[in-house]
OpenMM code with the backbone's topology and positions (N, CA, C; nanometers):
from openmm import Vec3, app, unit

residues = "UNK UNK UNK UNK UNK UNK UNK UNK UNK UNK UNK UNK UNK UNK UNK UNK UNK UNK UNK UNK UNK UNK UNK UNK UNK UNK UNK UNK UNK UNK UNK UNK UNK UNK UNK UNK UNK UNK UNK UNK UNK UNK UNK UNK UNK UNK UNK UNK UNK UNK UNK UNK UNK UNK UNK UNK UNK UNK UNK UNK UNK UNK UNK UNK UNK UNK UNK UNK UNK UNK UNK UNK UNK".split()
positions = [
    Vec3(-2.0007, -0.9810, -0.5545),
    Vec3(-2.0103, -1.0731, -0.6420),
    Vec3(-1.9392, -1.1888, -0.6498),
    Vec3(-2.0040, -1.2990, -0.6881),
    Vec3(-2.0083, -1.4327, -0.6363),
    Vec3(-1.9195, -1.4722, -0.7796),
    Vec3(-1.8125, -1.5599, -0.7529),
    Vec3(-1.7336, -1.6040, -0.8967),
    Vec3(-1.6560, -1.7473, -0.8052),
    Vec3(-1.6590, -1.8290, -0.9122),
    Vec3(-1.6140, -1.9584, -0.9102),
    Vec3(-1.4739, -1.9908, -1.0165),
    Vec3(-1.3613, -2.0248, -0.8927),
    Vec3(-1.2481, -2.0491, -1.0011),
    Vec3(-1.1557, -2.1325, -0.8891),
    Vec3(-1.0604, -2.2033, -0.9994),
    Vec3(-1.0200, -2.3343, -0.9394),
    Vec3(-0.8743, -2.2602, -0.8876),
    Vec3(-0.7892, -2.2849, -0.6938),
    Vec3(-0.7506, -2.1800, -0.6743),
    Vec3(-0.6593, -2.3231, -0.6305),
    Vec3(-0.5030, -2.2673, -0.6410),
    Vec3(-0.4618, -2.4434, -0.6072),
    Vec3(-0.4294, -2.3981, -0.4224),
    Vec3(-0.5143, -2.5359, -0.3629),
    Vec3(-0.5437, -2.5539, -0.2665),
    Vec3(-0.3776, -2.5316, -0.1607),
    Vec3(-0.2704, -2.5924, -0.1907),
    Vec3(-0.1560, -2.5290, -0.1584),
    Vec3(-0.0874, -2.4221, -0.1504),
    Vec3(-0.1450, -2.3269, -0.2531),
    Vec3(-0.1351, -2.1484, -0.2334),
    Vec3(-0.2118, -2.1419, -0.1857),
    Vec3(-0.3606, -2.1557, -0.1311),
    Vec3(-0.4841, -2.0915, -0.0483),
    Vec3(-0.4574, -2.1748, 0.0587),
    Vec3(-0.4065, -2.2396, 0.1120),
    Vec3(-0.3569, -2.2628, 0.2529),
    Vec3(-0.2354, -2.1976, 0.2595),
    Vec3(-0.1327, -2.1235, 0.2243),
    Vec3(-0.0201, -2.0658, 0.3070),
    Vec3(-0.0717, -1.9105, 0.2736),
    Vec3(-0.1517, -1.8738, 0.2412),
    Vec3(-0.2471, -1.7077, 0.1815),
    Vec3(-0.2916, -1.7245, 0.3740),
    Vec3(-0.3768, -1.8314, 0.3742),
    Vec3(-0.4090, -1.8398, 0.4849),
    Vec3(-0.3507, -1.8666, 0.5724),
    Vec3(-0.2654, -1.9238, 0.5596),
    Vec3(-0.1747, -1.8991, 0.7555),
    Vec3(-0.0812, -1.7744, 0.7414),
    Vec3(-0.0788, -1.6983, 0.5632),
    Vec3(0.0151, -1.5618, 0.5747),
    Vec3(-0.0443, -1.4352, 0.6144),
    Vec3(-0.1951, -1.4661, 0.6063),
    Vec3(-0.2554, -1.3304, 0.6566),
    Vec3(-0.2936, -1.3746, 0.7637),
    Vec3(-0.3140, -1.4934, 0.8339),
    Vec3(-0.3846, -1.4874, 0.9516),
    Vec3(-0.5857, -1.5247, 0.9057),
    Vec3(-0.5698, -1.4902, 0.7784),
    Vec3(-0.7561, -1.5408, 0.7690),
    Vec3(-0.8221, -1.6348, 0.7949),
    Vec3(-0.9629, -1.6778, 0.8368),
    Vec3(-0.9695, -1.7829, 0.9116),
    Vec3(-1.0554, -1.8293, 0.7908),
    Vec3(-1.1241, -1.7483, 0.7155),
    Vec3(-1.2074, -1.8499, 0.5938),
    Vec3(-1.1251, -1.8169, 0.4314),
    Vec3(-1.1648, -1.9152, 0.3382),
    Vec3(-1.0813, -1.8914, 0.2199),
    Vec3(-1.1160, -1.7575, 0.1870),
    Vec3(-1.2312, -1.6997, 0.1511),
    Vec3(-1.2701, -1.6060, 0.1030),
    Vec3(-1.1776, -1.4573, 0.2083),
    Vec3(-1.1770, -1.4837, 0.3401),
    Vec3(-1.1333, -1.3347, 0.3780),
    Vec3(-0.9779, -1.3604, 0.3344),
    Vec3(-0.9233, -1.4663, 0.2471),
    Vec3(-0.7797, -1.4929, 0.2603),
    Vec3(-0.7554, -1.4572, 0.1393),
    Vec3(-0.8860, -1.4807, -0.0252),
    Vec3(-0.8406, -1.4424, -0.1194),
    Vec3(-0.8472, -1.2848, -0.1007),
    Vec3(-0.9925, -1.2069, -0.0193),
    Vec3(-0.9672, -1.1193, 0.0048),
    Vec3(-0.8621, -1.0221, 0.0431),
    Vec3(-0.8243, -1.0247, 0.1023),
    Vec3(-0.7265, -0.9586, 0.2175),
    Vec3(-0.5862, -0.9608, 0.0119),
    Vec3(-0.5559, -1.0759, -0.0099),
    Vec3(-0.4660, -1.0920, -0.0899),
    Vec3(-0.4965, -1.0129, -0.2167),
    Vec3(-0.6329, -0.9854, -0.2865),
    Vec3(-0.6700, -0.8543, -0.3997),
    Vec3(-0.6439, -0.7538, -0.3184),
    Vec3(-0.6805, -0.7562, -0.1871),
    Vec3(-0.6994, -0.6171, -0.1870),
    Vec3(-0.5027, -0.5757, -0.2098),
    Vec3(-0.4170, -0.6709, -0.1338),
    Vec3(-0.2909, -0.6531, -0.0652),
    Vec3(-0.2297, -0.5921, -0.2377),
    Vec3(-0.3064, -0.6961, -0.2965),
    Vec3(-0.2533, -0.6716, -0.5242),
    Vec3(-0.2372, -0.5201, -0.5438),
    Vec3(-0.3806, -0.4850, -0.5190),
    Vec3(-0.4216, -0.3558, -0.5912),
    Vec3(-0.3558, -0.2346, -0.5321),
    Vec3(-0.3312, -0.2636, -0.3847),
    Vec3(-0.2035, -0.1669, -0.2933),
    Vec3(-0.1024, -0.1717, -0.3645),
    Vec3(-0.0104, -0.2567, -0.3773),
    Vec3(0.1268, -0.2710, -0.4356),
    Vec3(0.1174, -0.2115, -0.5984),
    Vec3(0.0087, -0.2129, -0.6690),
    Vec3(-0.0098, -0.1619, -0.7478),
    Vec3(-0.0197, -0.0766, -0.7925),
    Vec3(-0.0753, 0.0116, -0.7182),
    Vec3(-0.1637, 0.1559, -0.6416),
    Vec3(0.0022, 0.2438, -0.6134),
    Vec3(0.0755, 0.1504, -0.5477),
    Vec3(0.1794, 0.2272, -0.4963),
    Vec3(0.2712, 0.2337, -0.5989),
    Vec3(0.3227, 0.0764, -0.6578),
    Vec3(0.4402, 0.1106, -0.8131),
    Vec3(0.3938, 0.1992, -0.9010),
    Vec3(0.2651, 0.2334, -0.9557),
    Vec3(0.2246, 0.3704, -0.9912),
    Vec3(0.2166, 0.4752, -0.9566),
    Vec3(0.2308, 0.4887, -0.8353),
    Vec3(0.2906, 0.6530, -0.7997),
    Vec3(0.3989, 0.6324, -0.7934),
    Vec3(0.4999, 0.5738, -0.7996),
    Vec3(0.6430, 0.5131, -0.7406),
    Vec3(0.7259, 0.5914, -0.8903),
    Vec3(0.6203, 0.5265, -0.9827),
    Vec3(0.6721, 0.5484, -1.1746),
    Vec3(0.6784, 0.7218, -1.1207),
    Vec3(0.5766, 0.7595, -1.0916),
    Vec3(0.5243, 0.9206, -1.1522),
    Vec3(0.6053, 0.9861, -1.0490),
    Vec3(0.6913, 0.9492, -0.8845),
    Vec3(0.7746, 1.0659, -0.8542),
    Vec3(0.9042, 1.0395, -0.9717),
    Vec3(1.0011, 1.1771, -0.9352),
    Vec3(1.0913, 1.1937, -1.0045),
    Vec3(1.0341, 1.2975, -1.1493),
    Vec3(0.9233, 1.2292, -1.1981),
    Vec3(0.8315, 1.3533, -1.3051),
    Vec3(0.8575, 1.5075, -1.2269),
    Vec3(0.8833, 1.5311, -1.1149),
    Vec3(0.7781, 1.6429, -1.0792),
    Vec3(0.8713, 1.7556, -1.0869),
    Vec3(0.8326, 1.8456, -1.1966),
    Vec3(0.9308, 1.9176, -1.2085),
    Vec3(0.9380, 2.0386, -1.0655),
    Vec3(1.1042, 2.0552, -1.0257),
    Vec3(1.0697, 2.2303, -0.9470),
    Vec3(1.0261, 2.1545, -0.8190),
    Vec3(0.9984, 2.0190, -0.7863),
    Vec3(0.9079, 1.9764, -0.6102),
    Vec3(1.0774, 1.9902, -0.6014),
    Vec3(1.0384, 2.0026, -0.4387),
    Vec3(1.1186, 2.0816, -0.3521),
    Vec3(1.2124, 1.9144, -0.2712),
    Vec3(1.3432, 1.9889, -0.1874),
    Vec3(1.4508, 1.8833, -0.1509),
    Vec3(1.3950, 1.8226, -0.0367),
    Vec3(1.4580, 1.7713, -0.0430),
    Vec3(1.4731, 1.7149, 0.1549),
    Vec3(1.4937, 1.8337, 0.2683),
    Vec3(1.6104, 1.9116, 0.2081),
    Vec3(1.5978, 1.9948, 0.2834),
    Vec3(1.4991, 2.0729, 0.2921),
    Vec3(1.4840, 2.1281, 0.2529),
    Vec3(1.3369, 2.2534, 0.1998),
    Vec3(1.2391, 2.1696, 0.2790),
    Vec3(1.1794, 2.0489, 0.2602),
    Vec3(1.1428, 1.9770, 0.3445),
    Vec3(1.0650, 1.9586, 0.4928),
    Vec3(1.2193, 1.9201, 0.5184),
    Vec3(1.2872, 1.9776, 0.6648),
    Vec3(1.2417, 2.0624, 0.7494),
    Vec3(1.3179, 2.1734, 0.6077),
    Vec3(1.2655, 2.3146, 0.7140),
    Vec3(1.1348, 2.3517, 0.7170),
    Vec3(1.0620, 2.3361, 0.6169),
    Vec3(0.9099, 2.3676, 0.6394),
    Vec3(0.8864, 2.2927, 0.7745),
    Vec3(0.9044, 2.1379, 0.7571),
    Vec3(0.8210, 2.1084, 0.8801),
    Vec3(0.8658, 2.1320, 1.0443),
    Vec3(1.0141, 2.2355, 1.0128),
    Vec3(1.0206, 2.2527, 1.1423),
    Vec3(0.9763, 2.3655, 1.1488),
    Vec3(0.9364, 2.4334, 1.0717),
    Vec3(0.8835, 2.5856, 1.0512),
    Vec3(0.7332, 2.5489, 1.1374),
    Vec3(0.6644, 2.4595, 1.1000),
    Vec3(0.4882, 2.4213, 1.1038),
    Vec3(0.4892, 2.3737, 1.2389),
    Vec3(0.6130, 2.2966, 1.2992),
    Vec3(0.6199, 2.2788, 1.4526),
    Vec3(0.6457, 2.3431, 1.5158),
    Vec3(0.6870, 2.4525, 1.4797),
    Vec3(0.7164, 2.5794, 1.5640),
    Vec3(0.6223, 2.6827, 1.5600),
    Vec3(0.5411, 2.6771, 1.5003),
    Vec3(0.4400, 2.7088, 1.4526),
    Vec3(0.3119, 2.7048, 1.5226),
    Vec3(0.2583, 2.5200, 1.5581),
    Vec3(0.2034, 2.4972, 1.6149),
    Vec3(0.2530, 2.5210, 1.8067),
    Vec3(0.3337, 2.5498, 1.7880),
    Vec3(0.3675, 2.5733, 1.9507),
    Vec3(0.4000, 2.7469, 1.9978),
    Vec3(0.3451, 2.8024, 1.9242),
    Vec3(0.2803, 2.9656, 1.9524),
    Vec3(0.1338, 2.9589, 2.0555),
] * unit.nanometer
topology = app.Topology()
chain = topology.addChain("A")
for resn in residues:
    res = topology.addResidue(resn, chain)
    for name in ("N", "CA", "C"):
        topology.addAtom(name, app.Element.getBySymbol(name[0]), res)
């Protein structure tokens, strides 16, 4: 989708520098993708702790060790 927006030049230059983007478009697309990714992770993090009866760290470790042992058979 083509959109015309006014982006502060300094902010855009910094974004290009930090992302290593060679074009303005690449910098903006990268920044938008990263923002969306962080929002999805934040939403997921909000859900953590709401799972009842979820396995503990120790149970997860045991499960992983059992899987590792099963694969060596």
